[in-house]
N, C-alpha and C positions, 0 to 999 in steps of 0.2 A: 591490407590493414593488418598491423602487427597485433599479437595477442594482448599486449598491455593496452593499446588504444581501444581494441574491441571491447575488453572488459570494462573500461571506463564508460564507453558509450552505452553498453548494456546496463550498467548501474545507473546512469542518467536516465536511460529510457524507463527503467523500472520505477523510478521516482516520479517521472513525468506522467506515466500511465496511472500511477497511484493517484496523482493530482487530478487527472482527468476523471478517474473513477469517483473521487470524492466530491466532484462538482455536483453530483446528484441531479435532481430534476428542477430545482428551484434555487436561484441565487439571492442572497439577502445581504444587507450591510452587516459588518461585524458588530456583534453586541457583546454580551458577557463572555469573557474569555475563561475557559476551564484551565486549571493548573496544568503545566506541561509535564510535571512529574519529575522524579529524581532517581538517579541510578547510583547505587552504592553496593559494593561487594557482589557485583553480578545480579542484583535484584532491582528490578524497575518497579517504582511505587508511584501511583497516581491517586492522590486522596480525593480528587474531584469525582472520579469514576469508581472509587473503592477497589482499585485494581493493582494486582502485583504480578509480575512475570519474572521467572527465573532464567537467566541467560546462561548458555554453556561457557565453560572455561575457555578462554582464548578467543572467542568471538569478538568482532570489532563493532564499536559504535562510533561513527564518524561525527565530528564536531559540526556545528551549524554552518560554519564557513564552507566546509567541504560539501555539505548537503546543498548549499546554495549554488556552488560552482557546477556540480553535476546536474542540478536541476535546470539551470540555464542552458548547459550544453545539450541536454536532451530535448528542450522545447521545440527546436527547429526540426528534429527528427520526427516528432509527432504531428506538429501543426503544418509544417512545410509552408506553402504560400496561402494557406487558409487563414485569412485575417480574423475572421469571426471566431474560429476555434482558438487562435492566439489570444483574442480578448477574453475568451472563457477561461483559458489557462491562467491569465493574469488575475482575473476576478477570483478564480479558485484559490489562489494564494492568500486572499484576504478572508475567505470564508471557511478555510480548513485549518486544522491544527495538527501539525506533525508531532506526535507524542514520542515515538520511538522508531528508529531504524537500526537494525542489527544485521550484520553479514558475517559470513564465516571467515572471510579474509578482509584485511583493510582495503578500502576503495583505491584502486590503482595497482593492486598486486598483479603480477604477471601470471594470472590463472585463466584457464578457458572459461570456467563457470564459477560464479559466487552466489550460492543460495542465500536468501535473505528473508526477513520478516519486517513488515512495517505496520505500525499502529497509527492510525490517523482518525480524528474525530471531525464531524461536520455538524454544525448547528443548523436546524431546519426551522422555518417560520411556523409550520404546522406538522402535526404528527401524521406520518404515513406508514404503511406497512413496510416491513423490511424487504418483502418480496417486491413490492412496487418500486422501491428505491433501487433495488438491484436491476430491475427491468429497464428503468430509466437510464441507469449507468451503463448498462449493456448497449443501449441505443447510442449513447455518446461515444463510447469506445469504438463503436462501428464506424464512426465518422472520421476517425484518425486514419493516418497512412499505414497503420499496422494491420496486417491481414489476420485479424483475430478469428479463431474458431471457439465455439462455446459448447459446454456440456448440454445434454438434452433437457435437463430440468433443474430448477433450484430445489435444494433440500433444506430441511430444517434440523437442527441439532441443538444439544444443550452444551454450553460451556460454563462450568462451575455453577450450574443451576439456572443460568440465564438463557433465553431463547436467541438463537442466531440463525440466519439463513446463509446458505453456502452456494456460490456459483463457481463453476470451473471453467477455465479458459486456457488457451494456448496459442502461441504464434511461432513461426519459424523464421530464423534469421541466418540465412545462409545454410550452413550444415548443422546449425544449433537449433533445438527445439526448446523454447522457454514455456514452461507451464506455471499457471498461477491459480490460486484458490482464494476467493474473496469471502470473508466471513463478516456479516453485519448484524449488529445488535442494536435495539432502540433503547436509549437511556434518557428518559424525559424527553427534552427537545433536541437530543443529539443522537446522531448515528455514530456508532463506535465500529471502526473497520479494522480488521486484521487481514493483510494481504501477504500471502506466502508465495515466493517465487523460487523455482528450482528447475534443473535440467535433466535429472535422473530420479529413479525411485529411491535410491540411497540418499540423495539430497532431500527428497520429499520427506522421508522419515525423520531427517534431522530437523527440519523446520517445523514439522508437525510435533516433534517432541518438545519444542519450545512452546508451542501453542497449548500443549497439554499441561503446562505448568501454570496457565492463567488461573487466577483465583479472584473472586469478587467477594466483597464483604456483604 
């Protein structure tokens, strides 16, 4: 597999795994839709969640059409012949809201690794703890074809004064090791997720620097 094709597949895989993660523990019909937010002068704003994120100069935000294509390409990588998981992925598209996807390089660039941050929201029928949400999400991720390894425990941190739980995970794809950090916060009946993906400590610092710009009103 050439580097360009591999990078596209990894990008699709990241989006699909994020979708799997956002399925959570309970599926519901789509109800009130939060605003998807706006991006202007490298600042993402979402009035619904009172959220702003400052993006680095030169980083790329793919349009919805590109996101749709790489999401479709990655589904088979995750679900394989598992029809039940495929149905869950399809249902997840109805119940989750992709707010922001930003990567260091444009999708399709001939690079070996492309660190990225994804912000996604999921509406829940009832409030549950963010730790319980992460544990259910972990079980669902373990059902995929991806050989996930997880950190020993879920931690609590503050992001701009709001409580978030953090779960660490990684998987190996050939010679590449992809690490991810899942940050989950409860906002009324929504879970707000930030998912960071990277392949080195240098890349980890880059995406964590973006997370450090998050501000809530």
